[in-house]
mmCIF file of the N, C-alpha and C atoms, coordinates in Angstrom:
data_MODEL
# 
_entry.id   MODEL 
# 
loop_
_atom_site.group_PDB 
_atom_site.id 
_atom_site.type_symbol 
_atom_site.label_atom_id 
_atom_site.label_alt_id 
_atom_site.label_comp_id 
_atom_site.label_asym_id 
_atom_site.label_entity_id 
_atom_site.label_seq_id 
_atom_site.pdbx_PDB_ins_code 
_atom_site.Cartn_x 
_atom_site.Cartn_y 
_atom_site.Cartn_z 
_atom_site.occupancy 
_atom_site.B_iso_or_equiv 
_atom_site.pdbx_formal_charge 
_atom_site.auth_seq_id 
_atom_site.auth_comp_id 
_atom_site.auth_asym_id 
_atom_site.auth_atom_id 
_atom_site.pdbx_PDB_model_num 
ATOM 1   N N  . UNK A 1 1  ? 0.834   -1.128 -0.038 1.00 0.00 ? 1  UNK A N  1 
ATOM 2   C CA . UNK A 1 1  ? -0.046  -0.050 0.031  1.00 0.00 ? 1  UNK A CA 1 
ATOM 3   C C  . UNK A 1 1  ? 0.970   1.237  0.028  1.00 0.00 ? 1  UNK A C  1 
ATOM 4   N N  . UNK A 1 2  ? 0.732   2.051  -0.951 1.00 0.00 ? 2  UNK A N  1 
ATOM 5   C CA . UNK A 1 2  ? 1.535   3.307  -1.089 1.00 0.00 ? 2  UNK A CA 1 
ATOM 6   C C  . UNK A 1 2  ? 0.681   4.542  -0.903 1.00 0.00 ? 2  UNK A C  1 
ATOM 7   N N  . UNK A 1 3  ? -0.025  4.704  0.215  1.00 0.00 ? 3  UNK A N  1 
ATOM 8   C CA . UNK A 1 3  ? -0.943  5.827  0.460  1.00 0.00 ? 3  UNK A CA 1 
ATOM 9   C C  . UNK A 1 3  ? -0.015  7.107  0.768  1.00 0.00 ? 3  UNK A C  1 
ATOM 10  N N  . UNK A 1 4  ? -0.515  8.299  0.533  1.00 0.00 ? 4  UNK A N  1 
ATOM 11  C CA . UNK A 1 4  ? 0.223   9.478  0.804  1.00 0.00 ? 4  UNK A CA 1 
ATOM 12  C C  . UNK A 1 4  ? -0.623  10.299 1.891  1.00 0.00 ? 4  UNK A C  1 
ATOM 13  N N  . UNK A 1 5  ? -0.058  11.220 2.545  1.00 0.00 ? 5  UNK A N  1 
ATOM 14  C CA . UNK A 1 5  ? -0.685  11.918 3.548  1.00 0.00 ? 5  UNK A CA 1 
ATOM 15  C C  . UNK A 1 5  ? -1.681  12.901 2.908  1.00 0.00 ? 5  UNK A C  1 
ATOM 16  N N  . UNK A 1 6  ? -2.892  12.846 3.420  1.00 0.00 ? 6  UNK A N  1 
ATOM 17  C CA . UNK A 1 6  ? -3.967  13.694 2.894  1.00 0.00 ? 6  UNK A CA 1 
ATOM 18  C C  . UNK A 1 6  ? -3.759  15.258 3.242  1.00 0.00 ? 6  UNK A C  1 
ATOM 19  N N  . UNK A 1 7  ? -2.950  15.436 4.165  1.00 0.00 ? 7  UNK A N  1 
ATOM 20  C CA . UNK A 1 7  ? -2.732  16.870 4.582  1.00 0.00 ? 7  UNK A CA 1 
ATOM 21  C C  . UNK A 1 7  ? -1.437  17.320 3.838  1.00 0.00 ? 7  UNK A C  1 
ATOM 22  N N  . UNK A 1 8  ? -0.423  16.582 3.772  1.00 0.00 ? 8  UNK A N  1 
ATOM 23  C CA . UNK A 1 8  ? 0.860   17.105 3.278  1.00 0.00 ? 8  UNK A CA 1 
ATOM 24  C C  . UNK A 1 8  ? 1.047   16.937 1.719  1.00 0.00 ? 8  UNK A C  1 
ATOM 25  N N  . UNK A 1 9  ? 0.224   15.948 1.124  1.00 0.00 ? 9  UNK A N  1 
ATOM 26  C CA . UNK A 1 9  ? 0.262   15.838 -0.248 1.00 0.00 ? 9  UNK A CA 1 
ATOM 27  C C  . UNK A 1 9  ? 1.094   14.559 -0.777 1.00 0.00 ? 9  UNK A C  1 
ATOM 28  N N  . UNK A 1 10 ? 1.170   14.501 -2.132 1.00 0.00 ? 10 UNK A N  1 
ATOM 29  C CA . UNK A 1 10 ? 1.821   13.103 -2.554 1.00 0.00 ? 10 UNK A CA 1 
ATOM 30  C C  . UNK A 1 10 ? 3.258   13.031 -2.352 1.00 0.00 ? 10 UNK A C  1 
ATOM 31  N N  . UNK A 1 11 ? 3.981   13.977 -1.768 1.00 0.00 ? 11 UNK A N  1 
ATOM 32  C CA . UNK A 1 11 ? 5.360   13.898 -1.535 1.00 0.00 ? 11 UNK A CA 1 
ATOM 33  C C  . UNK A 1 11 ? 5.661   13.182 -0.208 1.00 0.00 ? 11 UNK A C  1 
ATOM 34  N N  . UNK A 1 12 ? 4.601   12.991 0.579  1.00 0.00 ? 12 UNK A N  1 
ATOM 35  C CA . UNK A 1 12 ? 4.875   12.414 1.983  1.00 0.00 ? 12 UNK A CA 1 
ATOM 36  C C  . UNK A 1 12 ? 4.077   11.148 2.074  1.00 0.00 ? 12 UNK A C  1 
ATOM 37  N N  . UNK A 1 13 ? 4.708   10.118 2.476  1.00 0.00 ? 13 UNK A N  1 
ATOM 38  C CA . UNK A 1 13 ? 4.057   8.744  2.669  1.00 0.00 ? 13 UNK A CA 1 
ATOM 39  C C  . UNK A 1 13 ? 3.237   8.767  3.998  1.00 0.00 ? 13 UNK A C  1 
ATOM 40  N N  . UNK A 1 14 ? 2.101   8.237  3.861  1.00 0.00 ? 14 UNK A N  1 
ATOM 41  C CA . UNK A 1 14 ? 1.225   8.084  5.135  1.00 0.00 ? 14 UNK A CA 1 
ATOM 42  C C  . UNK A 1 14 ? 1.599   6.926  5.805  1.00 0.00 ? 14 UNK A C  1 
ATOM 43  N N  . UNK A 1 15 ? 1.558   7.020  7.153  1.00 0.00 ? 15 UNK A N  1 
ATOM 44  C CA . UNK A 1 15 ? 1.942   5.974  8.174  1.00 0.00 ? 15 UNK A CA 1 
ATOM 45  C C  . UNK A 1 15 ? 0.686   5.426  8.884  1.00 0.00 ? 15 UNK A C  1 
ATOM 46  N N  . UNK A 1 16 ? -0.430  6.268  8.872  1.00 0.00 ? 16 UNK A N  1 
ATOM 47  C CA . UNK A 1 16 ? -1.570  5.967  9.698  1.00 0.00 ? 16 UNK A CA 1 
ATOM 48  C C  . UNK A 1 16 ? -2.807  6.107  8.855  1.00 0.00 ? 16 UNK A C  1 
ATOM 49  N N  . UNK A 1 17 ? -3.836  5.280  9.102  1.00 0.00 ? 17 UNK A N  1 
ATOM 50  C CA . UNK A 1 17 ? -5.183  5.352  8.478  1.00 0.00 ? 17 UNK A CA 1 
ATOM 51  C C  . UNK A 1 17 ? -6.111  5.657  9.584  1.00 0.00 ? 17 UNK A C  1 
ATOM 52  N N  . UNK A 1 18 ? -6.989  6.664  9.416  1.00 0.00 ? 18 UNK A N  1 
ATOM 53  C CA . UNK A 1 18 ? -7.820  7.168  10.393 1.00 0.00 ? 18 UNK A CA 1 
ATOM 54  C C  . UNK A 1 18 ? -9.238  6.973  9.875  1.00 0.00 ? 18 UNK A C  1 
ATOM 55  N N  . UNK A 1 19 ? -10.193 6.269  10.613 1.00 0.00 ? 19 UNK A N  1 
ATOM 56  C CA . UNK A 1 19 ? -11.475 5.831  10.092 1.00 0.00 ? 19 UNK A CA 1 
ATOM 57  C C  . UNK A 1 19 ? -12.519 6.406  11.014 1.00 0.00 ? 19 UNK A C  1 
ATOM 58  N N  . UNK A 1 20 ? -13.631 6.878  10.494 1.00 0.00 ? 20 UNK A N  1 
ATOM 59  C CA . UNK A 1 20 ? -14.843 7.157  11.126 1.00 0.00 ? 20 UNK A CA 1 
ATOM 60  C C  . UNK A 1 20 ? -15.980 7.042  10.040 1.00 0.00 ? 20 UNK A C  1 
ATOM 61  N N  . UNK A 1 21 ? -16.452 8.143  9.591  1.00 0.00 ? 21 UNK A N  1 
ATOM 62  C CA . UNK A 1 21 ? -17.400 8.066  8.428  1.00 0.00 ? 21 UNK A CA 1 
ATOM 63  C C  . UNK A 1 21 ? -16.705 8.085  7.161  1.00 0.00 ? 21 UNK A C  1 
ATOM 64  N N  . UNK A 1 22 ? -15.438 8.279  7.148  1.00 0.00 ? 22 UNK A N  1 
ATOM 65  C CA . UNK A 1 22 ? -14.636 8.283  5.934  1.00 0.00 ? 22 UNK A CA 1 
ATOM 66  C C  . UNK A 1 22 ? -13.218 7.817  6.334  1.00 0.00 ? 22 UNK A C  1 
ATOM 67  N N  . UNK A 1 23 ? -12.278 7.726  5.424  1.00 0.00 ? 23 UNK A N  1 
ATOM 68  C CA . UNK A 1 23 ? -10.973 7.428  5.766  1.00 0.00 ? 23 UNK A CA 1 
ATOM 69  C C  . UNK A 1 23 ? -9.932  8.648  5.469  1.00 0.00 ? 23 UNK A C  1 
ATOM 70  N N  . UNK A 1 24 ? -9.035  8.818  6.391  1.00 0.00 ? 24 UNK A N  1 
ATOM 71  C CA . UNK A 1 24 ? -7.988  9.691  6.102  1.00 0.00 ? 24 UNK A CA 1 
ATOM 72  C C  . UNK A 1 24 ? -6.657  9.073  6.204  1.00 0.00 ? 24 UNK A C  1 
ATOM 73  N N  . UNK A 1 25 ? -5.598  9.427  5.524  1.00 0.00 ? 25 UNK A N  1 
ATOM 74  C CA . UNK A 1 25 ? -4.311  8.892  5.602  1.00 0.00 ? 25 UNK A CA 1 
ATOM 75  C C  . UNK A 1 25 ? -3.368  9.970  6.025  1.00 0.00 ? 25 UNK A C  1 
ATOM 76  N N  . UNK A 1 26 ? -2.639  9.757  7.147  1.00 0.00 ? 26 UNK A N  1 
ATOM 77  C CA . UNK A 1 26 ? -1.864  10.795 7.683  1.00 0.00 ? 26 UNK A CA 1 
ATOM 78  C C  . UNK A 1 26 ? -0.401  10.376 7.951  1.00 0.00 ? 26 UNK A C  1 
ATOM 79  N N  . UNK A 1 27 ? 0.525   11.226 7.781  1.00 0.00 ? 27 UNK A N  1 
ATOM 80  C CA . UNK A 1 27 ? 2.008   10.993 8.175  1.00 0.00 ? 27 UNK A CA 1 
ATOM 81  C C  . UNK A 1 27 ? 2.062   11.127 9.715  1.00 0.00 ? 27 UNK A C  1 
ATOM 82  N N  . UNK A 1 28 ? 3.233   10.696 10.188 1.00 0.00 ? 28 UNK A N  1 
ATOM 83  C CA . UNK A 1 28 ? 3.487   10.789 11.598 1.00 0.00 ? 28 UNK A CA 1 
ATOM 84  C C  . UNK A 1 28 ? 3.391   12.230 12.119 1.00 0.00 ? 28 UNK A C  1 
ATOM 85  N N  . UNK A 1 29 ? 3.898   13.151 11.356 1.00 0.00 ? 29 UNK A N  1 
ATOM 86  C CA . UNK A 1 29 ? 3.878   14.590 11.866 1.00 0.00 ? 29 UNK A CA 1 
ATOM 87  C C  . UNK A 1 29 ? 2.431   15.108 11.980 1.00 0.00 ? 29 UNK A C  1 
ATOM 88  N N  . UNK A 1 30 ? 1.584   14.818 11.026 1.00 0.00 ? 30 UNK A N  1 
ATOM 89  C CA . UNK A 1 30 ? 0.194   15.268 11.030 1.00 0.00 ? 30 UNK A CA 1 
ATOM 90  C C  . UNK A 1 30 ? -0.534  14.511 12.126 1.00 0.00 ? 30 UNK A C  1 
ATOM 91  N N  . UNK A 1 31 ? -0.306  13.249 12.358 1.00 0.00 ? 31 UNK A N  1 
ATOM 92  C CA . UNK A 1 31 ? -0.960  12.520 13.376 1.00 0.00 ? 31 UNK A CA 1 
ATOM 93  C C  . UNK A 1 31 ? -0.607  13.046 14.812 1.00 0.00 ? 31 UNK A C  1 
ATOM 94  N N  . UNK A 1 32 ? 0.700   13.393 14.946 1.00 0.00 ? 32 UNK A N  1 
ATOM 95  C CA . UNK A 1 32 ? 1.168   14.025 16.156 1.00 0.00 ? 32 UNK A CA 1 
ATOM 96  C C  . UNK A 1 32 ? 0.433   15.240 16.551 1.00 0.00 ? 32 UNK A C  1 
ATOM 97  N N  . UNK A 1 33 ? 0.140   15.966 15.563 1.00 0.00 ? 33 UNK A N  1 
ATOM 98  C CA . UNK A 1 33 ? -0.590  17.170 15.813 1.00 0.00 ? 33 UNK A CA 1 
ATOM 99  C C  . UNK A 1 33 ? -2.118  17.051 15.999 1.00 0.00 ? 33 UNK A C  1 
ATOM 100 N N  . UNK A 1 34 ? -2.666  16.017 15.436 1.00 0.00 ? 34 UNK A N  1 
ATOM 101 C CA . UNK A 1 34 ? -4.161  15.881 15.305 1.00 0.00 ? 34 UNK A CA 1 
ATOM 102 C C  . UNK A 1 34 ? -4.705  14.724 16.158 1.00 0.00 ? 34 UNK A C  1 
ATOM 103 N N  . UNK A 1 35 ? -3.971  13.850 16.691 1.00 0.00 ? 35 UNK A N  1 
ATOM 104 C CA . UNK A 1 35 ? -4.455  12.560 17.255 1.00 0.00 ? 35 UNK A CA 1 
ATOM 105 C C  . UNK A 1 35 ? -5.442  12.844 18.331 1.00 0.00 ? 35 UNK A C  1 
ATOM 106 N N  . UNK A 1 36 ? -5.242  13.927 19.237 1.00 0.00 ? 36 UNK A N  1 
ATOM 107 C CA . UNK A 1 36 ? -6.155  14.081 20.357 1.00 0.00 ? 36 UNK A CA 1 
ATOM 108 C C  . UNK A 1 36 ? -7.543  14.533 19.887 1.00 0.00 ? 36 UNK A C  1 
ATOM 109 N N  . UNK A 1 37 ? -7.595  15.488 18.888 1.00 0.00 ? 37 UNK A N  1 
ATOM 110 C CA . UNK A 1 37 ? -8.888  15.892 18.321 1.00 0.00 ? 37 UNK A CA 1 
ATOM 111 C C  . UNK A 1 37 ? -9.572  14.861 17.644 1.00 0.00 ? 37 UNK A C  1 
ATOM 112 N N  . UNK A 1 38 ? -8.830  14.003 16.892 1.00 0.00 ? 38 UNK A N  1 
ATOM 113 C CA . UNK A 1 38 ? -9.535  12.956 16.173 1.00 0.00 ? 38 UNK A CA 1 
ATOM 114 C C  . UNK A 1 38 ? -10.086 11.925 17.082 1.00 0.00 ? 38 UNK A C  1 
ATOM 115 N N  . UNK A 1 39 ? -9.297  11.505 18.147 1.00 0.00 ? 39 UNK A N  1 
ATOM 116 C CA . UNK A 1 39 ? -9.721  10.518 19.112 1.00 0.00 ? 39 UNK A CA 1 
ATOM 117 C C  . UNK A 1 39 ? -10.965 11.102 19.808 1.00 0.00 ? 39 UNK A C  1 
ATOM 118 N N  . UNK A 1 40 ? -10.933 12.327 20.321 1.00 0.00 ? 40 UNK A N  1 
ATOM 119 C CA . UNK A 1 40 ? -12.127 12.928 20.946 1.00 0.00 ? 40 UNK A CA 1 
ATOM 120 C C  . UNK A 1 40 ? -13.433 12.874 20.078 1.00 0.00 ? 40 UNK A C  1 
ATOM 121 N N  . UNK A 1 41 ? -13.223 12.914 18.736 1.00 0.00 ? 41 UNK A N  1 
ATOM 122 C CA . UNK A 1 41 ? -14.345 12.980 17.844 1.00 0.00 ? 41 UNK A CA 1 
ATOM 123 C C  . UNK A 1 41 ? -14.858 11.524 17.529 1.00 0.00 ? 41 UNK A C  1 
ATOM 124 N N  . UNK A 1 42 ? -14.131 10.529 18.040 1.00 0.00 ? 42 UNK A N  1 
ATOM 125 C CA . UNK A 1 42 ? -14.557 9.178  17.679 1.00 0.00 ? 42 UNK A CA 1 
ATOM 126 C C  . UNK A 1 42 ? -13.826 8.512  16.537 1.00 0.00 ? 42 UNK A C  1 
ATOM 127 N N  . UNK A 1 43 ? -12.786 9.073  16.054 1.00 0.00 ? 43 UNK A N  1 
ATOM 128 C CA . UNK A 1 43 ? -12.101 8.441  14.947 1.00 0.00 ? 43 UNK A CA 1 
ATOM 129 C C  . UNK A 1 43 ? -11.201 7.368  15.508 1.00 0.00 ? 43 UNK A C  1 
ATOM 130 N N  . UNK A 1 44 ? -11.017 6.245  14.749 1.00 0.00 ? 44 UNK A N  1 
ATOM 131 C CA . UNK A 1 44 ? -10.179 5.142  15.071 1.00 0.00 ? 44 UNK A CA 1 
ATOM 132 C C  . UNK A 1 44 ? -8.889  5.253  14.307 1.00 0.00 ? 44 UNK A C  1 
ATOM 133 N N  . UNK A 1 45 ? -7.784  5.216  15.037 1.00 0.00 ? 45 UNK A N  1 
ATOM 134 C CA . UNK A 1 45 ? -6.436  5.323  14.360 1.00 0.00 ? 45 UNK A CA 1 
ATOM 135 C C  . UNK A 1 45 ? -5.776  3.990  14.225 1.00 0.00 ? 45 UNK A C  1 
ATOM 136 N N  . UNK A 1 46 ? -5.276  3.689  13.016 1.00 0.00 ? 46 UNK A N  1 
ATOM 137 C CA . UNK A 1 46 ? -4.620  2.363  12.670 1.00 0.00 ? 46 UNK A CA 1 
ATOM 138 C C  . UNK A 1 46 ? -3.296  2.708  11.994 1.00 0.00 ? 46 UNK A C  1 
ATOM 139 N N  . UNK A 1 47 ? -2.336  1.806  12.393 1.00 0.00 ? 47 UNK A N  1 
ATOM 140 C CA . UNK A 1 47 ? -1.102  1.931  11.667 1.00 0.00 ? 47 UNK A CA 1 
ATOM 141 C C  . UNK A 1 47 ? -1.298  1.258  10.309 1.00 0.00 ? 47 UNK A C  1 
ATOM 142 N N  . UNK A 1 48 ? -0.857  1.791  9.237  1.00 0.00 ? 48 UNK A N  1 
ATOM 143 C CA . UNK A 1 48 ? -1.160  1.186  7.896  1.00 0.00 ? 48 UNK A CA 1 
ATOM 144 C C  . UNK A 1 48 ? -0.501  -0.179 7.910  1.00 0.00 ? 48 UNK A C  1 
ATOM 145 N N  . UNK A 1 49 ? -1.336  -1.137 7.417  1.00 0.00 ? 49 UNK A N  1 
ATOM 146 C CA . UNK A 1 49 ? -0.842  -2.537 7.249  1.00 0.00 ? 49 UNK A CA 1 
ATOM 147 C C  . UNK A 1 49 ? -1.388  -3.412 8.448  1.00 0.00 ? 49 UNK A C  1 
ATOM 148 N N  . UNK A 1 50 ? -1.836  -2.822 9.514  1.00 0.00 ? 50 UNK A N  1 
ATOM 149 C CA . UNK A 1 50 ? -2.197  -3.526 10.638 1.00 0.00 ? 50 UNK A CA 1 
ATOM 150 C C  . UNK A 1 50 ? -3.643  -4.114 10.304 1.00 0.00 ? 50 UNK A C  1 
ATOM 151 N N  . UNK A 1 51 ? -3.854  -5.381 10.726 1.00 0.00 ? 51 UNK A N  1 
ATOM 152 C CA . UNK A 1 51 ? -5.154  -5.961 10.547 1.00 0.00 ? 51 UNK A CA 1 
ATOM 153 C C  . UNK A 1 51 ? -6.293  -5.350 11.404 1.00 0.00 ? 51 UNK A C  1 
ATOM 154 N N  . UNK A 1 52 ? -7.364  -5.231 11.003 1.00 0.00 ? 52 UNK A N  1 
ATOM 155 C CA . UNK A 1 52 ? -8.499  -4.681 11.848 1.00 0.00 ? 52 UNK A CA 1 
ATOM 156 C C  . UNK A 1 52 ? -8.701  -5.628 13.146 1.00 0.00 ? 52 UNK A C  1 
ATOM 157 N N  . UNK A 1 53 ? -8.907  -4.962 14.156 1.00 0.00 ? 53 UNK A N  1 
ATOM 158 C CA . UNK A 1 53 ? -9.103  -5.778 15.531 1.00 0.00 ? 53 UNK A CA 1 
ATOM 159 C C  . UNK A 1 53 ? -10.348 -5.154 16.101 1.00 0.00 ? 53 UNK A C  1 
ATOM 160 N N  . UNK A 1 54 ? -11.026 -6.085 16.767 1.00 0.00 ? 54 UNK A N  1 
ATOM 161 C CA . UNK A 1 54 ? -12.363 -5.767 17.431 1.00 0.00 ? 54 UNK A CA 1 
ATOM 162 C C  . UNK A 1 54 ? -12.177 -4.796 18.678 1.00 0.00 ? 54 UNK A C  1 
ATOM 163 N N  . UNK A 1 55 ? -13.092 -4.026 19.027 1.00 0.00 ? 55 UNK A N  1 
ATOM 164 C CA . UNK A 1 55 ? -12.982 -3.208 20.159 1.00 0.00 ? 55 UNK A CA 1 
ATOM 165 C C  . UNK A 1 55 ? -12.091 -2.064 20.018 1.00 0.00 ? 55 UNK A C  1 
ATOM 166 N N  . UNK A 1 56 ? -11.776 -1.508 18.981 1.00 0.00 ? 56 UNK A N  1 
ATOM 167 C CA . UNK A 1 56 ? -10.830 -0.346 18.832 1.00 0.00 ? 56 UNK A CA 1 
ATOM 168 C C  . UNK A 1 56 ? -9.428  -0.669 19.318 1.00 0.00 ? 56 UNK A C  1 
ATOM 169 N N  . UNK A 1 57 ? -8.937  -2.011 19.157 1.00 0.00 ? 57 UNK A N  1 
ATOM 170 C CA . UNK A 1 57 ? -7.708  -2.263 19.600 1.00 0.00 ? 57 UNK A CA 1 
ATOM 171 C C  . UNK A 1 57 ? -6.579  -1.738 18.638 1.00 0.00 ? 57 UNK A C  1 
ATOM 172 N N  . UNK A 1 58 ? -7.036  -1.125 17.484 1.00 0.00 ? 58 UNK A N  1 
ATOM 173 C CA . UNK A 1 58 ? -6.076  -0.564 16.542 1.00 0.00 ? 58 UNK A CA 1 
ATOM 174 C C  . UNK A 1 58 ? -5.646  0.777  17.016 1.00 0.00 ? 58 UNK A C  1 
ATOM 175 N N  . UNK A 1 59 ? -6.266  1.354  17.971 1.00 0.00 ? 59 UNK A N  1 
ATOM 176 C CA . UNK A 1 59 ? -5.821  2.719  18.313 1.00 0.00 ? 59 UNK A CA 1 
ATOM 177 C C  . UNK A 1 59 ? -4.386  2.730  18.606 1.00 0.00 ? 59 UNK A C  1 
ATOM 178 N N  . UNK A 1 60 ? -3.698  3.699  17.998 1.00 0.00 ? 60 UNK A N  1 
ATOM 179 C CA . UNK A 1 60 ? -2.281  3.853  18.307 1.00 0.00 ? 60 UNK A CA 1 
ATOM 180 C C  . UNK A 1 60 ? -1.961  5.199  18.695 1.00 0.00 ? 60 UNK A C  1 
ATOM 181 N N  . UNK A 1 61 ? -1.254  5.375  19.809 1.00 0.00 ? 61 UNK A N  1 
ATOM 182 C CA . UNK A 1 61 ? -0.903  6.717  20.305 1.00 0.00 ? 61 UNK A CA 1 
ATOM 183 C C  . UNK A 1 61 ? 0.463   6.931  19.780 1.00 0.00 ? 61 UNK A C  1 
ATOM 184 N N  . UNK A 1 62 ? 0.759   8.054  19.014 1.00 0.00 ? 62 UNK A N  1 
ATOM 185 C CA . UNK A 1 62 ? 2.048   8.295  18.407 1.00 0.00 ? 62 UNK A CA 1 
ATOM 186 C C  . UNK A 1 62 ? 3.089   8.427  19.436 1.00 0.00 ? 62 UNK A C  1 
ATOM 187 N N  . UNK A 1 63 ? 4.272   8.019  19.153 1.00 0.00 ? 63 UNK A N  1 
ATOM 188 C CA . UNK A 1 63 ? 5.392   8.186  19.980 1.00 0.00 ? 63 UNK A CA 1 
ATOM 189 C C  . UNK A 1 63 ? 5.630   9.547  20.466 1.00 0.00 ? 63 UNK A C  1 
ATOM 190 N N  . UNK A 1 64 ? 5.801   9.809  21.752 1.00 0.00 ? 64 UNK A N  1 
ATOM 191 C CA . UNK A 1 64 ? 6.001   11.158 22.332 1.00 0.00 ? 64 UNK A CA 1 
ATOM 192 C C  . UNK A 1 64 ? 4.714   11.824 22.634 1.00 0.00 ? 64 UNK A C  1 
ATOM 193 N N  . UNK A 1 65 ? 3.633   11.177 22.431 1.00 0.00 ? 65 UNK A N  1 
ATOM 194 C CA . UNK A 1 65 ? 2.246   11.810 22.748 1.00 0.00 ? 65 UNK A CA 1 
ATOM 195 C C  . UNK A 1 65 ? 2.114   11.703 24.266 1.00 0.00 ? 65 UNK A C  1 
ATOM 196 N N  . UNK A 1 66 ? 1.514   12.747 24.822 1.00 0.00 ? 66 UNK A N  1 
ATOM 197 C CA . UNK A 1 66 ? 1.313   12.750 26.219 1.00 0.00 ? 66 UNK A CA 1 
ATOM 198 C C  . UNK A 1 66 ? 0.372   11.520 26.693 1.00 0.00 ? 66 UNK A C  1 
ATOM 199 N N  . UNK A 1 67 ? 0.743   10.989 27.822 1.00 0.00 ? 67 UNK A N  1 
ATOM 200 C CA . UNK A 1 67 ? -0.156  9.790  28.283 1.00 0.00 ? 67 UNK A CA 1 
ATOM 201 C C  . UNK A 1 67 ? -1.180  10.470 29.274 1.00 0.00 ? 67 UNK A C  1 
ATOM 202 N N  . UNK A 1 68 ? -2.445  10.108 29.067 1.00 0.00 ? 68 UNK A N  1 
ATOM 203 C CA . UNK A 1 68 ? -3.476  10.576 29.908 1.00 0.00 ? 68 UNK A CA 1 
ATOM 204 C C  . UNK A 1 68 ? -4.210  9.472  30.562 1.00 0.00 ? 68 UNK A C  1 
ATOM 205 N N  . UNK A 1 69 ? -4.773  9.629  31.726 1.00 0.00 ? 69 UNK A N  1 
ATOM 206 C CA . UNK A 1 69 ? -5.504  8.549  32.383 1.00 0.00 ? 69 UNK A CA 1 
ATOM 207 C C  . UNK A 1 69 ? -6.792  8.164  31.513 1.00 0.00 ? 69 UNK A C  1 
ATOM 208 N N  . UNK A 1 70 ? -6.957  6.940  31.369 1.00 0.00 ? 70 UNK A N  1 
ATOM 209 C CA . UNK A 1 70 ? -8.079  6.414  30.616 1.00 0.00 ? 70 UNK A CA 1 
ATOM 210 C C  . UNK A 1 70 ? -7.823  6.312  29.075 1.00 0.00 ? 70 UNK A C  1 
ATOM 211 N N  . UNK A 1 71 ? -6.543  6.746  28.632 1.00 0.00 ? 71 UNK A N  1 
ATOM 212 C CA . UNK A 1 71 ? -6.255  6.733  27.258 1.00 0.00 ? 71 UNK A CA 1 
ATOM 213 C C  . UNK A 1 71 ? -5.200  5.592  27.037 1.00 0.00 ? 71 UNK A C  1 
ATOM 214 N N  . UNK A 1 72 ? -5.402  4.708  26.195 1.00 0.00 ? 72 UNK A N  1 
ATOM 215 C CA . UNK A 1 72 ? -4.514  3.669  26.143 1.00 0.00 ? 72 UNK A CA 1 
ATOM 216 C C  . UNK A 1 72 ? -3.182  4.008  25.660 1.00 0.00 ? 72 UNK A C  1 
# 
């Protein structure tokens, strides 16, 4: 899969797929900036290539993201 970041454009490879009513593909930089807002709105974040898991197990917190109680 050779998806590109929907925010940065075709020059930047996407590392994450974000699903809710639609799909977004984001690079690590964009996800670092947007993960909290996306999570709060009910988006599910997956590492590209990871198989779908039940119960939102695909949620991935980017490296360096602040750890909050109740957030995996």
